[in-house]
Residue, then its C-alpha position, 0 to 999 in steps of 0.5 A: m499500500g502506497f503514501f498516497n493510498s492511504l490517505d484516499v482512504s482516510a479521506s475517504g473516511l473523512t467525508a463519510q463521517r462529515l456527512r453521517l455528522d450532518t445527518i446527525s445535526n438534521n435528527i436533532a434539529n427536527a426531533n421535535t418537528t410535526r408536520t413535514e412537507e411529505g405529511g406527518p411527523f420527521q423520520r430519523e435518517r441513518v447513513v449507509f456506508q459500503e465498501r468503494n469497490t466491491a467488485t474485490s475477488f479472492s484473487n485481488y486480495l492474494n494480488q494485495q490489491k489497494p486498498a477501496g475506502v468507504k463510500v455512503v451507499a444510501i441515506e435511509k429513513d429509520t423504521a421505528p415506530f413515531k412516539a404518541l403523546y397526547d395533546p389535544t390543544h397541538p395542531d396536529a393533534d389526531p381527532s382522540g387528541y394524539v400527537m405523532l412525534p418523530n422517533v428520534n432519540i436525544v440520547t441516541e443521536m449524542v451516541d452516534m455523533i459521538s462515534a463518529a466524530r471519534s471516527y473523524e478524529a482516527n481518520v486525521t489521526a492516520i493522516n497525520s501520521a502518514k504525513s509526518m512517516m513522509s516528512k521522516a522518510l524524506e529528512i533519510s533521503k537528505i542524509 
């Protein structure tokens, strides 16, 4: 694996985790949204990742094919049920007085946010380590 390959893998991780953080932020921002353009309460979203090069065969692994990195395949809606809250004065309440609230759990979102931030930091550390190794290799070559 070459120097630029490691940077490419880490850069793809940075891009993917950044989108994950943006999606989590959107979920938190809409935690109390009871009416959307599609109708009904906001539905939690989550990011689905996949290896960039999925057409790998066993011979590619044996030939030490370069690593592929990660890509975002989809942003899917969470199918967890909505929360029902009794509030007959709410403008979005149904005839029996219940309001359907989004399926966003702030604690889950915060845990996901910490996980995404740590993954982002790990990719930054990998890039900095690769840069440091390259710098040391250039210093050695000057001697």
